[in-house]
VOGU-3710 file (C-alpha; in Angstrom, 3 decimals, decimal comma):
1> ddglfkepik> 91,604/57,667/114,565  87,931/58,674/114,644  89,292/61,962/114,039  90,812/61,190/110,381  87,310/61,106/108,367  86,842/64,769/110,025  85,199/67,062/107,208  87,119/70,363/106,943  85,603/73,064/108,583  84,103/75,335/105,700
11> krrrsdrdqr> 85,745/79,271/105,452  83,101/82,058/105,317  81,862/83,572/102,265  83,833/85,612/99,863  81,544/88,932/100,576  82,085/88,779/104,258  85,988/88,463/104,032  86,271/91,313/101,488  84,406/93,513/104,410  87,777/92,994/106,300
21> frafpsveqs> 89,591/95,696/103,552  87,233/98,418/104,135  89,520/100,081/105,884  92,569/100,119/103,544  93,365/102,455/100,444  93,032/100,570/96,933  96,772/99,818/96,843  97,048/97,720/100,225  93,357/96,461/99,149  94,752/94,230/96,088
31> alkeyekles> 98,058/92,923/98,138  95,611/91,928/100,462  92,903/90,266/98,287  95,919/87,909/96,443  97,430/86,966/99,375  93,656/85,562/100,421  93,462/84,311/96,604  96,670/82,100/98,067  95,755/81,479/100,979  92,133/80,303/99,416
41> rtrrvlsnty> 93,768/77,983/96,370  96,259/76,283/99,216  93,028/74,988/101,102  91,710/73,979/97,826  94,689/71,778/97,793  95,258/70,761/100,638  91,200/69,543/101,195  92,029/67,600/97,537  94,797/65,850/99,329  93,309/65,217/102,015
51> qkliqsvfld> 90,401/63,929/100,285  92,806/61,272/98,189  94,745/60,130/100,875  91,208/59,410/102,971  90,007/57,312/99,945  92,894/55,465/99,126  93,083/54,568/103,103  89,231/54,326/103,818  88,617/50,387/103,455  91,818/49,539/105,400
61> dsipngvkyl> 92,051/47,486/108,497  94,749/49,342/109,424  96,337/52,737/108,687  100,048/53,027/108,769  101,187/55,399/111,288  103,112/57,650/108,316  99,750/58,067/106,901  98,071/59,113/109,664  100,506/61,784/110,383  99,834/63,154/106,961
71> inrllvliek> 95,785/63,050/107,255  96,120/64,947/110,342  98,482/67,493/109,612  96,655/68,148/106,412  93,463/68,469/108,700  95,113/70,855/111,083  96,783/73,334/108,334  93,102/73,221/106,368  91,158/74,255/109,765  94,471/76,645/110,793
81> psldpiyigl> 92,953/80,040/111,349  93,495/82,864/108,686  95,087/85,379/110,808  95,242/85,256/115,009  94,062/89,023/116,289  96,186/91,275/116,432  96,425/93,135/119,821  97,698/96,658/120,673  97,389/97,500/123,835  97,215/100,903/125,040
91> fgstgagkss> 99,033/101,466/128,452  99,830/104,042/130,765  99,074/106,034/133,424  95,606/107,114/135,421  94,673/109,945/133,319  96,945/109,635/130,420  94,252/109,743/127,693  94,486/106,006/126,733  90,201/106,138/126,307  90,876/109,575/124,153
101> linaiiqqam> 93,246/107,934/122,256  91,058/105,115/121,243  88,162/107,480/120,504  90,065/109,253/118,071  91,122/106,571/116,194  88,048/104,748/115,539  86,187/108,236/115,174  83,575/108,335/118,053  84,239/111,580/119,894  82,960/110,131/123,350
111> flpvsgesic> 82,529/106,292/122,658  84,531/105,421/125,760  84,139/107,481/128,795  87,249/109,974/129,529  88,237/112,297/131,984  91,552/114,352/132,750  91,012/114,619/136,172  90,813/110,864/137,658  90,653/107,211/136,801  87,924/106,418/134,058
121> tscivqvssg> 87,880/103,453/132,580  87,844/100,653/136,013  88,548/97,769/133,563  89,949/96,138/130,373  88,150/97,085/127,310  88,322/95,174/124,020  87,457/96,941/120,615  87,489/95,578/117,474  85,659/95,761/114,437  83,971/92,964/112,590
131> cceqyeakih> 81,096/92,231/109,861  78,036/92,346/112,206  75,497/95,193/111,473  74,916/96,222/114,736  77,294/98,116/117,572  77,716/95,137/120,059  79,095/94,682/123,722  80,263/91,738/126,172  80,500/92,614/129,738  82,427/89,713/130,966
141> llsdqewkee> 81,727/89,083/135,218  84,037/87,083/137,403  82,627/83,556/137,832  80,849/83,084/141,444  84,221/81,037/142,361  85,911/83,961/141,843  83,851/86,444/143,632  84,284/84,432/146,186  87,890/84,491/146,666  88,131/88,402/146,387
151> lknltkllhr> 85,031/88,112/149,051  87,693/86,086/151,492  90,731/88,305/150,568  88,617/91,845/151,018  86,771/90,950/154,693  90,720/89,661/155,729  91,797/92,970/155,185  88,824/94,608/156,566  88,642/92,805/159,866  92,365/93,158/160,625
161> teelggeemd> 91,412/96,627/162,267  90,038/94,992/165,208  92,652/94,594/167,562  94,182/98,280/166,448  94,268/101,160/168,973  93,607/104,196/168,373  96,351/106,163/166,412  96,819/103,333/164,756  93,376/102,692/163,582  93,140/106,487/162,621
171> swdrddamee> 96,473/105,595/159,950  94,915/102,489/158,983  91,303/103,955/158,204  93,478/106,497/155,479  95,016/103,291/153,468  93,908/103,115/150,042  93,533/99,177/150,063  91,048/99,237/153,166  88,848/101,821/151,626  88,656/99,759/147,982
181> aiwklqmiyg> 87,923/97,271/149,855  84,931/98,628/151,742  83,791/100,313/148,527  83,489/97,334/147,327  81,655/95,429/149,643  79,424/98,673/149,519  78,318/98,871/145,454  77,793/94,586/145,763  75,954/94,114/149,585  74,825/98,128/150,336
191> ngaekksyee> 75,971/100,302/153,133  77,120/98,161/156,679  78,863/95,210/154,140  81,748/96,160/155,344  81,282/95,193/159,074  79,783/91,795/157,841  82,326/88,691/158,295  82,945/86,338/155,303  80,185/83,684/156,291  77,867/86,500/156,673
201> llraklrvki> 78,009/87,714/153,180  78,432/84,842/151,541  74,409/84,513/153,048  73,506/87,963/152,290  71,626/89,071/149,371  73,074/90,666/146,099  71,828/94,140/145,339  72,271/93,552/141,589  71,105/90,708/139,330  73,643/88,354/137,911
211> ptsriitlkv> 72,932/86,581/134,655  73,588/82,749/134,643  76,352/82,944/131,627  78,380/85,652/133,806  77,947/87,613/130,627  75,718/91,155/129,914  75,326/91,837/125,981  74,318/94,677/124,814  73,231/95,135/121,040  72,310/98,512/119,447
221> eeaeelsvrl> 72,237/100,595/115,997  73,672/103,251/116,873  77,297/104,239/118,665  76,179/106,893/120,789  73,381/104,447/122,179  76,021/102,093/122,956  77,874/104,707/124,467  75,136/105,675/127,289  74,670/101,816/127,690  78,252/101,290/128,268
231> dpyirtqrre> 79,333/103,843/130,470  77,685/102,543/134,228  79,657/99,553/133,478  83,434/100,446/132,509  83,317/104,406/133,947  84,758/104,088/137,449  82,282/105,463/140,159  82,941/108,074/142,967  83,687/106,652/146,320  81,131/109,310/147,600
241> wdggspetqi> 79,027/107,790/145,640  75,568/106,309/147,135  73,023/104,760/145,000  72,913/104,376/141,324  71,841/101,880/139,048  72,067/98,515/138,729  74,110/98,823/135,996  77,069/100,668/138,286  76,451/98,521/141,465  77,961/95,331/139,560
251> wplikyvevt> 81,247/97,094/138,342  83,389/95,169/141,014  82,037/92,344/139,937  83,589/92,951/136,140  85,942/91,022/134,650  86,682/93,029/131,390  84,394/94,017/128,503  84,661/93,349/124,554  83,133/96,305/122,333  83,236/95,292/118,688
261> lpkselipeg> 82,001/97,553/115,856  80,111/97,168/112,529  81,713/97,299/109,220  84,345/99,614/110,495  86,096/101,656/107,373  88,921/103,145/109,944  89,984/99,822/111,888  90,494/96,367/110,115  88,589/93,803/111,128  91,484/91,351/112,563
271> vvlvdipgtg> 93,021/94,354/114,850  91,952/94,910/118,967  92,744/98,163/120,409  93,194/97,347/124,610  92,579/99,664/127,580  94,652/98,352/129,593  93,517/100,385/133,015  96,204/100,986/136,453  98,901/98,174/136,765  96,909/95,760/137,963
281> dfnskrdemw> 94,195/94,208/140,785  93,894/92,790/143,916  91,632/90,227/142,401  93,928/87,548/141,485  91,819/86,293/138,010  91,519/89,991/136,866  95,265/90,368/137,807  96,088/87,645/136,178  94,334/88,556/133,136  95,576/91,970/133,072
291> kktidkcsvi> 99,310/90,369/132,447  98,250/87,914/130,057  96,847/90,741/128,284  99,460/92,447/128,272  101,294/89,264/127,413  99,444/88,500/124,288  99,730/92,439/122,683  102,092/92,489/119,717  102,542/95,877/119,821  102,263/98,180/123,216
301> wvisdiervs> 101,566/101,788/123,293  103,003/103,531/126,321  100,579/106,852/126,422  102,356/109,961/128,183  101,119/113,328/128,879  103,702/115,125/127,222  104,573/116,842/129,904  105,594/113,950/132,152  107,221/111,746/129,379  110,126/110,690/132,197
311> ggrahedlln> 109,269/111,443/134,952  106,157/109,668/137,946  107,061/106,147/139,687  103,995/104,805/138,049  104,864/105,400/134,651  107,991/103,709/135,365  106,314/101,244/136,207  104,485/100,914/133,260  107,531/100,989/131,260  109,058/98,539/133,128
321> esiracqrgf> 106,451/96,525/132,629  105,961/96,371/128,805  109,596/95,768/128,899  108,719/92,190/130,508  106,208/91,754/128,490  108,372/91,915/125,361  110,855/89,560/126,935  108,108/86,819/128,379  105,099/87,698/125,645  104,529/88,184/122,162
331> cgdialrklp> 105,301/91,800/121,689  107,382/92,784/119,336  106,937/96,497/119,022  106,534/99,080/121,681  106,510/102,748/121,211  108,122/105,288/124,139  110,299/103,233/126,024  113,378/102,432/127,630  115,338/99,778/125,771  118,907/97,863/126,382
341> adskileasd> 121,443/99,096/123,483  121,128/95,420/121,507  117,309/95,495/121,431  116,038/94,571/118,293  112,881/96,492/118,771  115,758/99,908/118,742  115,485/99,108/114,611  111,772/100,508/114,658  111,489/103,816/112,356  108,926/104,939/114,843
351> lvytvsaqey> 109,539/104,594/118,839  107,794/107,975/119,876  104,878/109,365/118,329  103,726/112,826/119,350  99,932/112,545/119,121  96,755/114,655/120,000  93,026/113,351/120,524  91,651/116,840/121,918  93,615/118,665/118,562  92,099/115,452/116,301
361> wqqatlteee> 88,361/117,038/117,024  88,766/120,846/117,833  91,460/121,268/114,970  92,597/124,557/116,158  96,028/124,763/116,185  97,117/121,448/114,133  96,228/120,015/111,359  94,330/116,606/110,853  97,373/115,510/109,795  99,920/117,130/112,128
371> tgiprlreyi> 97,800/115,680/115,778  99,220/112,521/114,366  95,692/109,874/114,604  96,184/109,095/110,587  100,118/108,266/111,134  98,495/105,552/113,905  95,562/103,866/111,575  98,141/104,208/109,036  100,490/102,180/111,072  97,617/99,274/112,218
381> rkrlldekrr> 97,110/98,997/108,659  100,383/98,283/107,939  100,773/95,860/111,081  97,921/93,626/109,418  99,323/93,754/105,893  102,731/92,774/107,621  101,440/90,111/109,564  98,886/88,662/106,767  102,160/88,324/104,380  103,862/86,849/106,942
391> tvtkyiteaf> 100,833/84,498/108,236  100,281/83,355/104,003  103,907/83,133/103,461  104,298/80,566/106,585  100,935/78,849/105,517  102,126/78,193/101,774  105,670/76,804/102,782  104,116/74,603/105,726  102,233/73,017/102,641  104,363/72,726/100,280
401> glllltdsfs> 106,406/70,651/102,851  103,528/68,265/103,463  102,940/67,998/99,936  106,939/67,536/99,185  106,341/64,514/101,969  103,130/63,175/100,047  104,114/63,453/96,626  107,724/61,408/97,643  105,698/58,209/98,901  104,743/58,001/94,829
411> stekllnehv> 108,232/56,568/93,665  111,428/54,975/94,429  113,751/57,460/93,422  111,653/60,640/95,547  111,973/58,566/98,732  115,234/57,514/98,829  116,102/61,280/98,065  113,329/62,006/100,899  115,511/59,920/102,519  118,776/62,006/102,448
421> llsglrrfve> 116,971/64,933/102,786  115,286/64,269/106,491  118,793/62,147/107,548  120,232/65,778/106,807  117,489/67,580/108,269  117,506/65,513/111,624  121,741/66,635/111,948  121,005/70,352/110,956  117,634/70,425/113,810  119,992/68,598/116,071
431> ekieqlekai> 122,699/70,822/115,646  120,281/74,023/116,235  118,924/72,168/119,501  122,554/72,050/120,581  122,735/75,970/119,783  119,551/76,515/122,006  121,107/74,411/125,137  124,740/76,421/124,347  122,739/79,251/124,955  120,737/78,856/127,792
441> gqcfahielp> 123,751/78,187/129,274  125,153/81,213/128,801  122,350/82,765/130,416  123,080/81,191/133,655  127,304/81,062/133,427  127,850/84,645/134,667  125,308/85,261/136,881  126,009/87,042/140,108  123,323/86,222/142,554  122,073/88,874/144,983
451> lqegrskgnq> 123,711/89,098/148,299  121,932/88,712/151,405  122,508/92,048/152,358  119,938/94,725/151,868  117,673/91,987/150,696  114,618/93,572/152,688  115,094/97,130/150,883  112,340/96,558/149,233  109,501/96,174/152,219  110,288/99,911/153,051
461> gfhqtlkavc> 107,412/101,863/153,082  104,723/99,781/153,005  102,632/100,985/155,982  98,888/99,731/156,106  99,018/98,340/152,145  101,750/95,542/153,741  98,046/93,870/154,962  97,410/93,031/151,331  100,655/92,731/149,766  100,979/89,353/152,740
471> lkngiyasrt> 97,327/88,339/152,088  98,459/87,994/148,420  101,216/86,570/148,763  103,574/89,450/147,570  102,131/91,374/144,897  99,418/93,987/145,812  97,906/95,700/142,976  95,338/99,052/143,111  93,957/100,881/140,588  95,322/103,994/142,457
481> laridlneai> 98,514/103,288/143,756  101,704/101,929/141,541  101,917/98,281/141,818  103,734/96,241/144,722  105,874/93,331/143,476  108,151/92,066/146,497  109,030/88,667/144,922  109,945/90,621/141,349  112,052/93,374/143,167  113,853/90,762/145,038
491> tqpiydqidp> 114,553/88,385/141,921  115,236/91,882/139,413  119,096/91,787/139,680  118,926/88,584/138,441  117,071/89,727/135,636  118,930/92,331/134,441  121,332/89,741/134,050  119,368/87,236/131,873  117,300/89,650/129,843  119,488/90,355/127,099
501> vfgsifrngp> 120,622/86,774/126,621  116,385/85,447/126,735  115,737/87,747/124,472  117,676/86,422/121,971  117,438/82,737/122,488  113,782/83,412/121,448  113,851/86,204/118,696  116,791/84,725/116,469  114,705/82,430/114,350  116,899/79,885/112,014
511> qwssvnmasq> 118,383/80,127/108,034  117,701/77,479/105,888  119,775/76,251/103,117  117,010/75,547/101,027  113,385/76,425/99,909  112,770/72,375/100,140  114,308/72,130/103,728  112,490/75,425/104,989  109,108/73,596/103,461  110,212/70,368/105,348
521> isailggleg> 111,023/71,816/108,825  107,572/73,854/108,770  105,563/70,961/107,782  107,446/68,679/110,407  107,435/70,980/113,403  103,630/72,408/112,484  103,007/74,649/115,528  106,281/74,141/117,261  106,523/77,936/117,365  103,262/78,382/119,196
531> hilrrkrriy> 104,093/76,063/121,525  107,047/77,743/122,144  105,892/81,313/123,118  103,300/79,624/125,450  106,323/78,218/127,146  108,325/81,230/127,224  106,342/83,022/130,085  106,145/80,837/131,996  110,042/80,186/132,130  110,979/83,521/131,961
541> eslstsvqnd> 108,566/83,934/135,496  110,100/81,003/137,365  112,396/83,008/138,747  109,539/85,162/140,699  107,461/82,266/141,102  109,850/80,193/142,559  110,900/83,188/145,195  107,521/83,673/146,262  106,866/80,090/146,802  109,520/80,380/148,964
551> lkpcyeeaaq> 108,909/83,024/150,912  104,770/82,193/151,610  105,149/81,019/154,629  106,538/84,316/156,216  104,116/86,004/153,943  101,399/83,698/155,663  102,515/84,268/159,049  102,873/88,223/158,546  99,391/88,401/157,339  97,645/86,846/160,488
561> itgkkacerm> 99,544/89,750/162,806  97,011/92,134/164,438  97,493/94,127/167,066  99,728/96,746/168,664  101,986/98,053/166,277  101,109/94,901/163,608  102,648/96,991/160,417  106,293/96,846/162,139  106,149/93,249/163,605  104,655/92,236/159,753
571> kdvirrgvdr> 107,493/94,061/158,106  109,855/92,299/160,624  108,625/89,388/159,491  108,867/89,382/156,097  112,651/90,734/156,783  114,065/87,418/158,525  112,019/85,517/156,429  113,557/86,538/153,273  117,123/86,853/155,244  116,710/83,309/155,950
581> qvaegmfera> 115,353/82,015/152,605  118,185/83,625/151,270  120,868/81,887/153,408  119,155/78,235/152,223  119,700/78,821/149,014  116,573/80,917/147,892  118,188/82,304/144,537  120,137/78,863/143,803  116,845/77,401/143,938  115,124/79,799/141,890
591> qermqhqfqq> 118,009/79,754/139,087  117,585/75,679/139,322  114,387/75,838/138,635  114,375/78,139/135,659  116,942/75,869/133,889  114,964/73,182/134,590  111,301/74,428/132,423  114,593/75,438/129,888  115,671/72,045/129,941  112,053/70,585/129,796
601> lkngitekvr> 111,411/73,223/127,224  114,576/71,618/125,609  113,180/67,752/125,750  109,900/69,118/124,300  111,304/69,903/120,857  113,778/67,693/120,726  111,265/64,654/121,253  109,011/66,382/118,836  111,792/66,424/116,511  113,408/63,423/116,432
611> gsiatmltla> 109,487/61,948/116,602  108,386/63,785/113,889  111,303/62,560/111,346  111,611/59,765/112,800  108,152/59,065/111,130  108,901/59,978/108,101  112,235/58,243/107,754  110,056/54,727/108,504  107,888/55,812/105,844  110,810/56,627/103,725
621> sshgdglyke> 112,735/53,420/104,495  109,451/51,005/103,788  109,111/51,806/99,585  110,146/48,298/98,725  107,690/46,326/100,949  104,987/47,205/98,894  102,849/48,704/101,858  102,456/52,267/99,801  102,547/51,585/96,410  98,552/51,966/96,584
631> ladvkneyke> 98,831/55,429/97,880  97,078/58,191/96,452  99,081/59,965/93,127  98,839/63,882/94,415  101,235/64,880/91,781  99,098/67,456/90,542  98,661/68,923/94,172  102,429/68,960/94,008  102,789/71,046/90,757  100,044/73,477/92,106
641> meklqrslke> 101,861/74,052/95,165  104,639/74,428/93,601  102,580/77,227/91,303  101,776/79,265/94,236  104,985/79,341/95,897  106,398/81,435/93,146  103,069/82,850/93,348  103,992/84,338/96,611  107,174/85,739/95,394  105,538/87,713/92,753
651> vaenallrrg> 102,579/89,453/95,139  105,188/90,187/97,290  107,598/91,927/94,377  103,694/93,731/92,750  102,768/94,952/97,063  106,875/96,420/96,760  106,451/97,965/93,569  102,743/99,391/94,335  103,815/100,665/97,679  106,935/102,831/96,349
661> mqdfllrmsp> 104,587/103,909/93,076  102,133/105,485/95,936  105,030/106,960/97,157  106,547/108,631/94,580  103,219/110,120/93,714  102,326/111,311/97,220  105,817/112,944/97,041  105,139/114,255/93,565  101,594/115,674/94,733  101,742/116,871/97,863
671> skagspk> 98,759/118,782/97,800  96,479/115,998/97,042  97,713/113,652/99,585  95,222/112,943/101,909  94,740/110,476/104,399  92,145/107,374/103,332  88,650/107,642/104,193
//
């Protein structure tokens, strides 16, 4: 209850907000400013309503639950962020040109380190613009506990060689996982670190000084200076490297890097370009962040050399990971990928962009426009503009619903109408939940579970890396090899069958019969959409997680194997473990666990919807007892929200008209057409 009287947070100054529009041409700036005004006026109406309700109950000994509900919902809406960042992930194989493309888009030729010969970017790098005056970078490091976890796994992997014979020792020494483990330990602890035990390394002194905040912050005036200072932190160091600066030595501890550009005229504030290197990481925390970063991207650009668009195992793996991100995460737009025939993304106007970052700077053969870079910038602006329109529309609709509820308490007639509307709304939502349940049932109705035969085919060819796979419970991610995930490979036949239905469950939005009903449902359900999206990932991954949990004992057993023919013995343990678990119902359990997750989601939705509507029905039913006769009069605020609803429609129509006029003028004067500065 203490939170009821909380003062709403203040929004930033208009001059700061206007800086966000620098990257847009005048037509789009006008639309954005109109949306900003509508949003600002809506917040002001909500704040006035909030203050009135607080004053009307301030001296009461007890505040009715329905009024608490309204006050809390108003406060949440008032403090709701204007727009969540739009993450655009650049995803591709080693040397594909992700960093080069970002440099071209932000108009800084060598800002991020680039190299066409080898891995260059060693960690996730996020690039965005803000209202700051300086160029800024924050290098986030692994926590002490996160590094200790990786250190333990690295030493287990290295000490695997103690009982090997000569021939097997030579073979193991050539293993990529082995070399990377040695490399990391030498960078942090110095030469000879690979021969020490986990306990000895815990007591050893690090070669580098670690800030207590686990964040290294760089602030400079010029882009070139930041690029030079940032380079050692994010450029992959060569394995033959010896010595070097403290910046290069700290590399294995880096989790990710955030870079902020000052007031960019090319990248609007609110857009984050994410350079996503490789196919994951051996460190569990970094690997989890790698997947979460992909999942939170609303757009993924799969970057590929034009000569190998459809070739190469690593590229195929990246495409598949992007498709999975579309199922389990926020992604709604992926350029250059294979898709099911019924995928919504196939409706996009552009699936493939042909661009040249090199020609953008040289322009020896192509013009700036022909390089495709201006087109990508235009896409980024359009994406943010569309997201702003969608967010403001949803915000005003939800606010109008709350005012509709609040105003309905001012008269008996309105309360009776509200009671009828809410009763109909409850029936409507219950029907939608039943439809959700049927759709979930379709996911599993015709599944043919994989047969026991052939389940070990994913275990072939791992050789020396198998130890690393077992140590990480079936998953191995290297910066130089394709990602290995036995659990995902084993469950892939099931995913192939549920993917089409799974995607439709979470993408088909409800159609409401009236504006009032749409506003009511938005006001009552509030942040339910975000809750569903967060649960979506857990549900989707429950199949492979279930299999991983069932196979964990055999992974642990295999990881302990050392000595002669250890690799073949590890394979045998995993094969027998998979066969045994399949025979004991591993796939049936995975299916049941996913269905249980779905049921939990459905129950959560049902509980929230029915609870919220029941609260409002109680309010609407108690109009005769005089409980709310002194509730604040919000007629003026309600009328203002009606005006804002109409204005919202006009803004959308005006934006469409301006855009059409701009396109017409560009077509009529092609020689004068140019990309906005």
